PDB file of N, H, CA, C and O in Angstrom:
ATOM      1  N   MET A   1      12.508 -15.648 -15.716  1.00  0.00           N
ATOM      2  CA  MET A   1      13.772 -16.254 -15.325  1.00  0.00           C
ATOM      3  C   MET A   1      14.959 -15.444 -15.859  1.00  0.00           C
ATOM      4  O   MET A   1      15.992 -15.349 -15.196  1.00  0.00           O
ATOM      5  N   LYS A   2      14.816 -14.868 -17.043  1.00  0.00           N
ATOM      6  H   LYS A   2      13.977 -14.946 -17.581  1.00  0.00           H
ATOM      7  CA  LYS A   2      15.882 -14.071 -17.628  1.00  0.00           C
ATOM      8  C   LYS A   2      16.232 -12.881 -16.739  1.00  0.00           C
ATOM      9  O   LYS A   2      17.405 -12.528 -16.616  1.00  0.00           O
ATOM     10  N   LYS A   3      15.225 -12.256 -16.114  1.00  0.00           N
ATOM     11  H   LYS A   3      14.272 -12.543 -16.213  1.00  0.00           H
ATOM     12  CA  LYS A   3      15.452 -11.102 -15.238  1.00  0.00           C
ATOM     13  C   LYS A   3      16.340 -11.481 -14.058  1.00  0.00           C
ATOM     14  O   LYS A   3      17.234 -10.723 -13.682  1.00  0.00           O
ATOM     15  N   VAL A   4      16.095 -12.641 -13.480  1.00  0.00           N
ATOM     16  H   VAL A   4      15.369 -13.257 -13.785  1.00  0.00           H
ATOM     17  CA  VAL A   4      16.889 -13.095 -12.342  1.00  0.00           C
ATOM     18  C   VAL A   4      18.340 -13.281 -12.769  1.00  0.00           C
ATOM     19  O   VAL A   4      19.251 -12.876 -12.047  1.00  0.00           O
ATOM     20  N   ASN A   5      18.563 -13.880 -13.920  1.00  0.00           N
ATOM     21  H   ASN A   5      17.823 -14.208 -14.507  1.00  0.00           H
ATOM     22  CA  ASN A   5      19.919 -14.085 -14.397  1.00  0.00           C
ATOM     23  C   ASN A   5      20.627 -12.758 -14.644  1.00  0.00           C
ATOM     24  O   ASN A   5      21.804 -12.617 -14.315  1.00  0.00           O
ATOM     25  N   THR A   6      19.929 -11.789 -15.217  1.00  0.00           N
ATOM     26  H   THR A   6      18.972 -11.904 -15.485  1.00  0.00           H
ATOM     27  CA  THR A   6      20.516 -10.478 -15.463  1.00  0.00           C
ATOM     28  C   THR A   6      20.858  -9.793 -14.146  1.00  0.00           C
ATOM     29  O   THR A   6      21.940  -9.222 -14.006  1.00  0.00           O
ATOM     30  N   ASP A   7      19.953  -9.845 -13.188  1.00  0.00           N
ATOM     31  H   ASP A   7      19.075 -10.309 -13.301  1.00  0.00           H
ATOM     32  CA  ASP A   7      20.209  -9.257 -11.873  1.00  0.00           C
ATOM     33  C   ASP A   7      21.369  -9.953 -11.180  1.00  0.00           C
ATOM     34  O   ASP A   7      22.206  -9.299 -10.557  1.00  0.00           O
ATOM     35  N   THR A   8      21.423 -11.260 -11.282  1.00  0.00           N
ATOM     36  H   THR A   8      20.744 -11.791 -11.788  1.00  0.00           H
ATOM     37  CA  THR A   8      22.493 -12.026 -10.656  1.00  0.00           C
ATOM     38  C   THR A   8      23.841 -11.658 -11.259  1.00  0.00           C
ATOM     39  O   THR A   8      24.818 -11.469 -10.534  1.00  0.00           O
ATOM     40  N   LEU A   9      23.896 -11.556 -12.575  1.00  0.00           N
ATOM     41  H   LEU A   9      23.102 -11.709 -13.164  1.00  0.00           H
ATOM     42  CA  LEU A   9      25.145 -11.184 -13.238  1.00  0.00           C
ATOM     43  C   LEU A   9      25.578  -9.778 -12.853  1.00  0.00           C
ATOM     44  O   LEU A   9      26.763  -9.528 -12.635  1.00  0.00           O
ATOM     45  N   LEU A  10      24.623  -8.859 -12.768  1.00  0.00           N
ATOM     46  H   LEU A  10      23.660  -9.061 -12.944  1.00  0.00           H
ATOM     47  CA  LEU A  10      24.929  -7.498 -12.354  1.00  0.00           C
ATOM     48  C   LEU A  10      25.468  -7.478 -10.924  1.00  0.00           C
ATOM     49  O   LEU A  10      26.451  -6.796 -10.635  1.00  0.00           O
ATOM     50  N   TYR A  11      24.828  -8.221 -10.044  1.00  0.00           N
ATOM     51  H   TYR A  11      24.029  -8.775 -10.279  1.00  0.00           H
ATOM     52  CA  TYR A  11      25.264  -8.301  -8.647  1.00  0.00           C
ATOM     53  C   TYR A  11      26.678  -8.866  -8.562  1.00  0.00           C
ATOM     54  O   TYR A  11      27.511  -8.340  -7.823  1.00  0.00           O
ATOM     55  N   ARG A  12      26.953  -9.922  -9.304  1.00  0.00           N
ATOM     56  H   ARG A  12      26.276 -10.349  -9.904  1.00  0.00           H
ATOM     57  CA  ARG A  12      28.285 -10.522  -9.279  1.00  0.00           C
ATOM     58  C   ARG A  12      29.336  -9.551  -9.810  1.00  0.00           C
ATOM     59  O   ARG A  12      30.429  -9.453  -9.253  1.00  0.00           O
ATOM     60  N   ARG A  13      29.009  -8.838 -10.879  1.00  0.00           N
ATOM     61  H   ARG A  13      28.121  -8.918 -11.331  1.00  0.00           H
ATOM     62  CA  ARG A  13      29.940  -7.858 -11.434  1.00  0.00           C
ATOM     63  C   ARG A  13      30.232  -6.762 -10.397  1.00  0.00           C
ATOM     64  O   ARG A  13      31.377  -6.339 -10.240  1.00  0.00           O
ATOM     65  N   GLN A  14      29.202  -6.315  -9.703  1.00  0.00           N
ATOM     66  H   GLN A  14      28.272  -6.659  -9.831  1.00  0.00           H
ATOM     67  CA  GLN A  14      29.390  -5.288  -8.677  1.00  0.00           C
ATOM     68  C   GLN A  14      30.231  -5.814  -7.518  1.00  0.00           C
ATOM     69  O   GLN A  14      31.044  -5.080  -6.957  1.00  0.00           O
ATOM     70  N   MET A  15      30.040  -7.074  -7.161  1.00  0.00           N
ATOM     71  H   MET A  15      29.380  -7.671  -7.617  1.00  0.00           H
ATOM     72  CA  MET A  15      30.837  -7.671  -6.087  1.00  0.00           C
ATOM     73  C   MET A  15      32.320  -7.714  -6.471  1.00  0.00           C
ATOM     74  O   MET A  15      33.185  -7.433  -5.642  1.00  0.00           O
ATOM     75  N   VAL A  16      32.605  -8.061  -7.707  1.00  0.00           N
ATOM     76  H   VAL A  16      31.902  -8.289  -8.381  1.00  0.00           H
ATOM     77  CA  VAL A  16      33.994  -8.081  -8.184  1.00  0.00           C
ATOM     78  C   VAL A  16      34.568  -6.670  -8.180  1.00  0.00           C
ATOM     79  O   VAL A  16      35.708  -6.470  -7.760  1.00  0.00           O
ATOM     80  N   GLU A  17      33.795  -5.691  -8.641  1.00  0.00           N
ATOM     81  H   GLU A  17      32.869  -5.854  -8.983  1.00  0.00           H
ATOM     82  CA  GLU A  17      34.262  -4.304  -8.641  1.00  0.00           C
ATOM     83  C   GLU A  17      34.550  -3.823  -7.220  1.00  0.00           C
ATOM     84  O   GLU A  17      35.546  -3.140  -6.986  1.00  0.00           O
ATOM     85  N   MET A  18      33.691  -4.173  -6.282  1.00  0.00           N
ATOM     86  H   MET A  18      32.881  -4.728  -6.472  1.00  0.00           H
ATOM     87  CA  MET A  18      33.897  -3.775  -4.891  1.00  0.00           C
ATOM     88  C   MET A  18      35.156  -4.424  -4.323  1.00  0.00           C
ATOM     89  O   MET A  18      35.913  -3.779  -3.598  1.00  0.00           O
ATOM     90  N   ALA A  19      35.380  -5.684  -4.644  1.00  0.00           N
ATOM     91  H   ALA A  19      34.765  -6.208  -5.233  1.00  0.00           H
ATOM     92  CA  ALA A  19      36.579  -6.374  -4.162  1.00  0.00           C
ATOM     93  C   ALA A  19      37.839  -5.731  -4.752  1.00  0.00           C
ATOM     94  O   ALA A  19      38.846  -5.577  -4.062  1.00  0.00           O
ATOM     95  N   MET A  20      37.772  -5.363  -6.019  1.00  0.00           N
ATOM     96  H   MET A  20      36.953  -5.489  -6.580  1.00  0.00           H
ATOM     97  CA  MET A  20      38.915  -4.683  -6.641  1.00  0.00           C
ATOM     98  C   MET A  20      39.170  -3.328  -5.963  1.00  0.00           C
ATOM     99  O   MET A  20      40.317  -2.928  -5.764  1.00  0.00           O
ATOM    100  N   GLU A  21      38.107  -2.646  -5.621  1.00  0.00           N
ATOM    101  H   GLU A  21      37.175  -2.970  -5.782  1.00  0.00           H
ATOM    102  CA  GLU A  21      38.221  -1.335  -4.961  1.00  0.00           C
ATOM    103  C   GLU A  21      38.841  -1.463  -3.568  1.00  0.00           C
ATOM    104  O   GLU A  21      39.593  -0.583  -3.148  1.00  0.00           O
ATOM    105  N   THR A  22      38.539  -2.534  -2.852  1.00  0.00           N
ATOM    106  H   THR A  22      37.928  -3.249  -3.193  1.00  0.00           H
ATOM    107  CA  THR A  22      39.090  -2.703  -1.499  1.00  0.00           C
ATOM    108  C   THR A  22      40.596  -2.878  -1.521  1.00  0.00           C
ATOM    109  O   THR A  22      41.258  -2.650  -0.508  1.00  0.00           O
ATOM    110  N   LYS A  23      41.152  -3.281  -2.666  1.00  0.00           N
ATOM    111  H   LYS A  23      40.614  -3.465  -3.488  1.00  0.00           H
ATOM    112  CA  LYS A  23      42.600  -3.454  -2.760  1.00  0.00           C
ATOM    113  C   LYS A  23      43.325  -2.118  -2.853  1.00  0.00           C
ATOM    114  O   LYS A  23      44.549  -2.070  -2.732  1.00  0.00           O
ATOM    115  N   LYS A  24      42.589  -1.039  -3.067  1.00  0.00           N
ATOM    116  H   LYS A  24      41.595  -1.078  -3.165  1.00  0.00           H
ATOM    117  CA  LYS A  24      43.208   0.283  -3.238  1.00  0.00           C
ATOM    118  C   LYS A  24      43.442   1.017  -1.926  1.00  0.00           C
ATOM    119  O   LYS A  24      44.262   1.934  -1.871  1.00  0.00           O
ATOM    120  N   PHE A  25      42.734   0.627  -0.865  1.00  0.00           N
ATOM    121  H   PHE A  25      42.068  -0.118  -0.909  1.00  0.00           H
ATOM    122  CA  PHE A  25      42.797   1.380   0.383  1.00  0.00           C
ATOM    123  C   PHE A  25      42.995   0.434   1.563  1.00  0.00           C
ATOM    124  O   PHE A  25      42.579  -0.724   1.529  1.00  0.00           O
ATOM    125  N   LEU A  26      43.633   0.951   2.597  1.00  0.00           N
ATOM    126  H   LEU A  26      43.971   1.892   2.624  1.00  0.00           H
ATOM    127  CA  LEU A  26      43.829   0.182   3.821  1.00  0.00           C
ATOM    128  C   LEU A  26      43.615   1.114   5.008  1.00  0.00           C
ATOM    129  O   LEU A  26      44.261   2.156   5.114  1.00  0.00           O
ATOM    130  N   LYS A  27      42.727   0.740   5.877  1.00  0.00           N
ATOM    131  H   LYS A  27      42.202  -0.107   5.791  1.00  0.00           H
ATOM    132  CA  LYS A  27      42.442   1.531   7.070  1.00  0.00           C
ATOM    133  C   LYS A  27      43.291   0.975   8.211  1.00  0.00           C
ATOM    134  O   LYS A  27      43.178  -0.200   8.560  1.00  0.00           O
ATOM    135  N   ILE A  28      44.138   1.821   8.787  1.00  0.00           N
ATOM    136  H   ILE A  28      44.230   2.775   8.503  1.00  0.00           H
ATOM    137  CA  ILE A  28      45.037   1.413   9.859  1.00  0.00           C
ATOM    138  C   ILE A  28      44.501   1.954  11.179  1.00  0.00           C
ATOM    139  O   ILE A  28      44.355   3.165  11.341  1.00  0.00           O
ATOM    140  N   PRO A  29      44.206   1.058  12.127  1.00  0.00           N
ATOM    141  CA  PRO A  29      43.764   1.541  13.439  1.00  0.00           C
ATOM    142  C   PRO A  29      44.862   2.373  14.115  1.00  0.00           C
ATOM    143  O   PRO A  29      46.043   2.033  14.043  1.00  0.00           O
ATOM    144  N   ALA A  30      44.467   3.440  14.753  1.00  0.00           N
ATOM    145  H   ALA A  30      43.508   3.716  14.811  1.00  0.00           H
ATOM    146  CA  ALA A  30      45.420   4.325  15.427  1.00  0.00           C
ATOM    147  C   ALA A  30      46.213   3.578  16.485  1.00  0.00           C
ATOM    148  O   ALA A  30      47.379   3.897  16.717  1.00  0.00           O
ATOM    149  N   SER A  31      45.607   2.591  17.131  1.00  0.00           N
ATOM    150  H   SER A  31      44.660   2.331  16.942  1.00  0.00           H
ATOM    151  CA  SER A  31      46.307   1.841  18.177  1.00  0.00           C
ATOM    152  C   SER A  31      47.531   1.109  17.631  1.00  0.00           C
ATOM    153  O   SER A  31      48.536   0.974  18.330  1.00  0.00           O
ATOM    154  N   ILE A  32      47.454   0.640  16.399  1.00  0.00           N
ATOM    155  H   ILE A  32      46.638   0.750  15.831  1.00  0.00           H
ATOM    156  CA  ILE A  32      48.622  -0.023  15.800  1.00  0.00           C
ATOM    157  C   ILE A  32      49.741   0.985  15.602  1.00  0.00           C
ATOM    158  O   ILE A  32      50.907   0.688  15.860  1.00  0.00           O
ATOM    159  N   ILE A  33      49.387   2.163  15.148  1.00  0.00           N
ATOM    160  H   ILE A  33      48.439   2.404  14.939  1.00  0.00           H
ATOM    161  CA  ILE A  33      50.394   3.197  14.904  1.00  0.00           C
ATOM    162  C   ILE A  33      51.025   3.659  16.219  1.00  0.00           C
ATOM    163  O   ILE A  33      52.246   3.786  16.313  1.00  0.00           O
ATOM    164  N   THR A  34      50.202   3.906  17.219  1.00  0.00           N
ATOM    165  H   THR A  34      49.210   3.802  17.142  1.00  0.00           H
ATOM    166  CA  THR A  34      50.737   4.426  18.482  1.00  0.00           C
ATOM    167  C   THR A  34      51.441   3.364  19.319  1.00  0.00           C
ATOM    168  O   THR A  34      52.333   3.694  20.100  1.00  0.00           O
ATOM    169  N   ASN A  35      51.064   2.105  19.174  1.00  0.00           N
ATOM    170  H   ASN A  35      50.340   1.837  18.539  1.00  0.00           H
ATOM    171  CA  ASN A  35      51.660   1.040  19.996  1.00  0.00           C
ATOM    172  C   ASN A  35      52.868   0.380  19.349  1.00  0.00           C
ATOM    173  O   ASN A  35      53.469  -0.516  19.943  1.00  0.00           O
ATOM    174  N   THR A  36      53.232   0.799  18.153  1.00  0.00           N
ATOM    175  H   THR A  36      52.744   1.527  17.671  1.00  0.00           H
ATOM    176  CA  THR A  36      54.399   0.232  17.482  1.00  0.00           C
ATOM    177  C   THR A  36      55.494   1.290  17.483  1.00  0.00           C
ATOM    178  O   THR A  36      55.423   2.260  16.728  1.00  0.00           O
ATOM    179  N   PRO A  37      56.511   1.106  18.331  1.00  0.00           N
ATOM    180  CA  PRO A  37      57.522   2.142  18.499  1.00  0.00           C
ATOM    181  C   PRO A  37      58.505   2.258  17.329  1.00  0.00           C
ATOM    182  O   PRO A  37      59.111   3.313  17.137  1.00  0.00           O
ATOM    183  N   ASN A  38      58.665   1.205  16.561  1.00  0.00           N
ATOM    184  H   ASN A  38      58.173   0.349  16.717  1.00  0.00           H
ATOM    185  CA  ASN A  38      59.665   1.173  15.509  1.00  0.00           C
ATOM    186  C   ASN A  38      58.978   1.308  14.146  1.00  0.00           C
ATOM    187  O   ASN A  38      58.065   0.547  13.826  1.00  0.00           O
ATOM    188  N   ASP A  39      59.423   2.278  13.350  1.00  0.00           N
ATOM    189  H   ASP A  39      60.165   2.896  13.610  1.00  0.00           H
ATOM    190  CA  ASP A  39      58.808   2.510  12.040  1.00  0.00           C
ATOM    191  C   ASP A  39      58.988   1.319  11.094  1.00  0.00           C
ATOM    192  O   ASP A  39      58.118   1.043  10.269  1.00  0.00           O
ATOM    193  N   MET A  40      60.100   0.629  11.212  1.00  0.00           N
ATOM    194  H   MET A  40      60.807   0.854  11.882  1.00  0.00           H
ATOM    195  CA  MET A  40      60.334  -0.532  10.361  1.00  0.00           C
ATOM    196  C   MET A  40      59.342  -1.649  10.704  1.00  0.00           C
ATOM    197  O   MET A  40      58.791  -2.301   9.817  1.00  0.00           O
ATOM    198  N   GLU A  41      59.133  -1.851  11.978  1.00  0.00           N
ATOM    199  H   GLU A  41      59.581  -1.321  12.699  1.00  0.00           H
ATOM    200  CA  GLU A  41      58.155  -2.851  12.425  1.00  0.00           C
ATOM    201  C   GLU A  41      56.741  -2.448  11.995  1.00  0.00           C
ATOM    202  O   GLU A  41      55.955  -3.287  11.554  1.00  0.00           O
ATOM    203  N   LEU A  42      56.431  -1.171  12.127  1.00  0.00           N
ATOM    204  H   LEU A  42      57.068  -0.490  12.485  1.00  0.00           H
ATOM    205  CA  LEU A  42      55.124  -0.668  11.702  1.00  0.00           C
ATOM    206  C   LEU A  42      54.919  -0.905  10.208  1.00  0.00           C
ATOM    207  O   LEU A  42      53.840  -1.312   9.778  1.00  0.00           O
ATOM    208  N   GLY A  43      55.949  -0.650   9.434  1.00  0.00           N
ATOM    209  H   GLY A  43      56.825  -0.319   9.783  1.00  0.00           H
ATOM    210  CA  GLY A  43      55.867  -0.898   7.996  1.00  0.00           C
ATOM    211  C   GLY A  43      55.607  -2.363   7.691  1.00  0.00           C
ATOM    212  O   GLY A  43      54.819  -2.689   6.803  1.00  0.00           O
ATOM    213  N   ASN A  44      56.268  -3.242   8.426  1.00  0.00           N
ATOM    214  H   ASN A  44      56.908  -2.977   9.147  1.00  0.00           H
ATOM    215  CA  ASN A  44      56.048  -4.676   8.228  1.00  0.00           C
ATOM    216  C   ASN A  44      54.630  -5.087   8.589  1.00  0.00           C
ATOM    217  O   ASN A  44      54.026  -5.913   7.905  1.00  0.00           O
ATOM    218  N   ILE A  45      54.101  -4.515   9.657  1.00  0.00           N
ATOM    219  H   ILE A  45      54.592  -3.844  10.212  1.00  0.00           H
ATOM    220  CA  ILE A  45      52.728  -4.818  10.068  1.00  0.00           C
ATOM    221  C   ILE A  45      51.741  -4.340   8.996  1.00  0.00           C
ATOM    222  O   ILE A  45      50.833  -5.073   8.602  1.00  0.00           O
ATOM    223  N   ILE A  46      51.934  -3.114   8.537  1.00  0.00           N
ATOM    224  H   ILE A  46      52.671  -2.519   8.857  1.00  0.00           H
ATOM    225  CA  ILE A  46      51.036  -2.554   7.522  1.00  0.00           C
ATOM    226  C   ILE A  46      51.129  -3.345   6.224  1.00  0.00           C
ATOM    227  O   ILE A  46      50.110  -3.637   5.598  1.00  0.00           O
ATOM    228  N   ARG A  47      52.341  -3.691   5.820  1.00  0.00           N
ATOM    229  H   ARG A  47      53.169  -3.454   6.329  1.00  0.00           H
ATOM    230  CA  ARG A  47      52.509  -4.485   4.597  1.00  0.00           C
ATOM    231  C   ARG A  47      51.801  -5.837   4.740  1.00  0.00           C
ATOM    232  O   ARG A  47      51.152  -6.301   3.802  1.00  0.00           O
ATOM    233  N   GLY A  48      51.926  -6.461   5.901  1.00  0.00           N
ATOM    234  H   GLY A  48      52.453  -6.084   6.663  1.00  0.00           H
ATOM    235  CA  GLY A  48      51.240  -7.729   6.150  1.00  0.00           C
ATOM    236  C   GLY A  48      49.726  -7.588   6.081  1.00  0.00           C
ATOM    237  O   GLY A  48      49.037  -8.450   5.536  1.00  0.00           O
ATOM    238  N   MET A  49      49.217  -6.497   6.637  1.00  0.00           N
ATOM    239  H   MET A  49      49.777  -5.796   7.079  1.00  0.00           H
ATOM    240  CA  MET A  49      47.781  -6.236   6.579  1.00  0.00           C
ATOM    241  C   MET A  49      47.331  -6.072   5.127  1.00  0.00           C
ATOM    242  O   MET A  49      46.289  -6.590   4.726  1.00  0.00           O
ATOM    243  N   TYR A  50      48.137  -5.340   4.342  1.00  0.00           N
ATOM    244  H   TYR A  50      48.984  -4.919   4.667  1.00  0.00           H
ATOM    245  CA  TYR A  50      47.773  -5.102   2.953  1.00  0.00           C
ATOM    246  C   TYR A  50      47.831  -6.395   2.133  1.00  0.00           C
ATOM    247  O   TYR A  50      46.942  -6.667   1.326  1.00  0.00           O
ATOM    248  N   ILE A  51      48.868  -7.175   2.345  1.00  0.00           N
ATOM    249  H   ILE A  51      49.590  -6.955   3.000  1.00  0.00           H
ATOM    250  CA  ILE A  51      48.987  -8.449   1.629  1.00  0.00           C
ATOM    251  C   ILE A  51      47.790  -9.338   1.933  1.00  0.00           C
ATOM    252  O   ILE A  51      47.252  -9.982   1.032  1.00  0.00           O
ATOM    253  N   GLN A  52      47.368  -9.379   3.193  1.00  0.00           N
ATOM    254  H   GLN A  52      47.805  -8.856   3.925  1.00  0.00           H
ATOM    255  CA  GLN A  52      46.206 -10.189   3.571  1.00  0.00           C
ATOM    256  C   GLN A  52      44.932  -9.652   2.922  1.00  0.00           C
ATOM    257  O   GLN A  52      44.089 -10.426   2.469  1.00  0.00           O
ATOM    258  N   ARG A  53      44.793  -8.335   2.879  1.00  0.00           N
ATOM    259  H   ARG A  53      45.478  -7.706   3.247  1.00  0.00           H
ATOM    260  CA  ARG A  53      43.615  -7.732   2.261  1.00  0.00           C
ATOM    261  C   ARG A  53      43.535  -8.089   0.780  1.00  0.00           C
ATOM    262  O   ARG A  53      42.467  -8.445   0.282  1.00  0.00           O
ATOM    263  N   VAL A  54      44.656  -7.996   0.081  1.00  0.00           N
ATOM    264  H   VAL A  54      45.523  -7.707   0.486  1.00  0.00           H
ATOM    265  CA  VAL A  54      44.690  -8.326  -1.343  1.00  0.00           C
ATOM    266  C   VAL A  54      44.371  -9.805  -1.543  1.00  0.00           C
ATOM    267  O   VAL A  54      43.619 -10.161  -2.451  1.00  0.00           O
ATOM    268  N   LYS A  55      44.938 -10.663  -0.702  1.00  0.00           N
ATOM    269  H   LYS A  55      45.549 -10.374   0.034  1.00  0.00           H
ATOM    270  CA  LYS A  55      44.664 -12.103  -0.810  1.00  0.00           C
ATOM    271  C   LYS A  55      43.182 -12.381  -0.607  1.00  0.00           C
ATOM    272  O   LYS A  55      42.573 -13.127  -1.374  1.00  0.00           O
ATOM    273  N   ASP A  56      42.603 -11.780   0.429  1.00  0.00           N
ATOM    274  H   ASP A  56      43.098 -11.175   1.053  1.00  0.00           H
ATOM    275  CA  ASP A  56      41.170 -11.976   0.696  1.00  0.00           C
ATOM    276  C   ASP A  56      40.319 -11.493  -0.479  1.00  0.00           C
ATOM    277  O   ASP A  56      39.363 -12.162  -0.870  1.00  0.00           O
ATOM    278  N   ALA A  57      40.666 -10.334  -1.041  1.00  0.00           N
ATOM    279  H   ALA A  57      41.443  -9.790  -0.723  1.00  0.00           H
ATOM    280  CA  ALA A  57      39.914  -9.798  -2.175  1.00  0.00           C
ATOM    281  C   ALA A  57      40.051 -10.711  -3.390  1.00  0.00           C
ATOM    282  O   ALA A  57      39.071 -10.975  -4.086  1.00  0.00           O
ATOM    283  N   ASP A  58      41.262 -11.190  -3.642  1.00  0.00           N
ATOM    284  H   ASP A  58      42.058 -10.975  -3.077  1.00  0.00           H
ATOM    285  CA  ASP A  58      41.472 -12.090  -4.776  1.00  0.00           C
ATOM    286  C   ASP A  58      40.710 -13.401  -4.600  1.00  0.00           C
ATOM    287  O   ASP A  58      40.145 -13.930  -5.557  1.00  0.00           O
ATOM    288  N   ASP A  59      40.699 -13.925  -3.369  1.00  0.00           N
ATOM    289  H   ASP A  59      41.158 -13.496  -2.592  1.00  0.00           H
ATOM    290  CA  ASP A  59      39.940 -15.147  -3.089  1.00  0.00           C
ATOM    291  C   ASP A  59      38.447 -14.921  -3.326  1.00  0.00           C
ATOM    292  O   ASP A  59      37.764 -15.779  -3.885  1.00  0.00           O
ATOM    293  N   HIS A  60      37.951 -13.774  -2.902  1.00  0.00           N
ATOM    294  H   HIS A  60      38.505 -13.077  -2.448  1.00  0.00           H
ATOM    295  CA  HIS A  60      36.532 -13.454  -3.081  1.00  0.00           C
ATOM    296  C   HIS A  60      36.195 -13.316  -4.574  1.00  0.00           C
ATOM    297  O   HIS A  60      35.159 -13.797  -5.031  1.00  0.00           O
ATOM    298  N   ILE A  61      37.074 -12.660  -5.318  1.00  0.00           N
ATOM    299  H   ILE A  61      37.917 -12.269  -4.947  1.00  0.00           H
ATOM    300  CA  ILE A  61      36.870 -12.509  -6.757  1.00  0.00           C
ATOM    301  C   ILE A  61      36.843 -13.882  -7.429  1.00  0.00           C
ATOM    302  O   ILE A  61      35.985 -14.151  -8.270  1.00  0.00           O
ATOM    303  N   ALA A  62      37.781 -14.741  -7.055  1.00  0.00           N
ATOM    304  H   ALA A  62      38.477 -14.522  -6.372  1.00  0.00           H
ATOM    305  CA  ALA A  62      37.823 -16.087  -7.641  1.00  0.00           C
ATOM    306  C   ALA A  62      36.540 -16.851  -7.315  1.00  0.00           C
ATOM    307  O   ALA A  62      36.009 -17.567  -8.164  1.00  0.00           O
ATOM    308  N   TYR A  63      36.046 -16.700  -6.091  1.00  0.00           N
ATOM    309  H   TYR A  63      36.478 -16.119  -5.401  1.00  0.00           H
ATOM    310  CA  TYR A  63      34.805 -17.373  -5.699  1.00  0.00           C
ATOM    311  C   TYR A  63      33.621 -16.867  -6.525  1.00  0.00           C
ATOM    312  O   TYR A  63      32.835 -17.660  -7.044  1.00  0.00           O
ATOM    313  N   ILE A  64      33.502 -15.555  -6.640  1.00  0.00           N
ATOM    314  H   ILE A  64      34.141 -14.912  -6.218  1.00  0.00           H
ATOM    315  CA  ILE A  64      32.390 -14.984  -7.416  1.00  0.00           C
ATOM    316  C   ILE A  64      32.464 -15.436  -8.866  1.00  0.00           C
ATOM    317  O   ILE A  64      31.446 -15.786  -9.461  1.00  0.00           O
ATOM    318  N   LYS A  65      33.653 -15.431  -9.432  1.00  0.00           N
ATOM    319  H   LYS A  65      34.481 -15.146  -8.948  1.00  0.00           H
ATOM    320  CA  LYS A  65      33.811 -15.850 -10.823  1.00  0.00           C
ATOM    321  C   LYS A  65      33.521 -17.348 -10.996  1.00  0.00           C
ATOM    322  O   LYS A  65      33.063 -17.772 -12.057  1.00  0.00           O
ATOM    323  N   SER A  66      33.786 -18.143  -9.961  1.00  0.00           N
ATOM    324  H   SER A  66      34.158 -17.798  -9.099  1.00  0.00           H
ATOM    325  CA  SER A  66      33.515 -19.580 -10.056  1.00  0.00           C
ATOM    326  C   SER A  66      32.020 -19.858 -10.097  1.00  0.00           C
ATOM    327  O   SER A  66      31.601 -20.914 -10.571  1.00  0.00           O
ATOM    328  N   LEU A  67      31.214 -18.930  -9.609  1.00  0.00           N
ATOM    329  H   LEU A  67      31.554 -18.072  -9.224  1.00  0.00           H
ATOM    330  CA  LEU A  67      29.773 -19.097  -9.619  1.00  0.00           C
ATOM    331  C   LEU A  67      29.200 -18.967 -11.027  1.00  0.00           C
ATOM    332  O   LEU A  67      28.088 -19.422 -11.293  1.00  0.00           O
ATOM    333  N   GLU A  68      29.950 -18.354 -11.915  1.00  0.00           N
ATOM    334  H   GLU A  68      30.854 -17.984 -11.699  1.00  0.00           H
ATOM    335  CA  GLU A  68      29.484 -18.155 -13.283  1.00  0.00           C
ATOM    336  C   GLU A  68      29.501 -19.450 -14.076  1.00  0.00           C
ATOM    337  O   GLU A  68      28.802 -19.573 -15.082  1.00  0.00           O
ATOM    338  N   ASN A  69      30.295 -20.418 -13.632  1.00  0.00           N
ATOM    339  H   ASN A  69      30.863 -20.318 -12.815  1.00  0.00           H
ATOM    340  CA  ASN A  69      30.411 -21.684 -14.383  1.00  0.00           C
ATOM    341  C   ASN A  69      29.362 -22.682 -13.995  1.00  0.00           C
ATOM    342  O   ASN A  69      29.331 -23.787 -14.537  1.00  0.00           O
TER     343      ASN A  69
END
């Protein structure tokens, strides 16, 4: 049983690390760049995408950490 707990903790730690890593990068589809004529609007779209990505990652981290209790 101890082995399962150790593996589970390792898996959870890796999941948190992966979620933290996803907050560092954002992949922008070329269609968004080419179909948005205004750079200010494009910036707003990209910022919105990034904010959502960070929120999703933070929610996932909180969920994984809640499993420890």
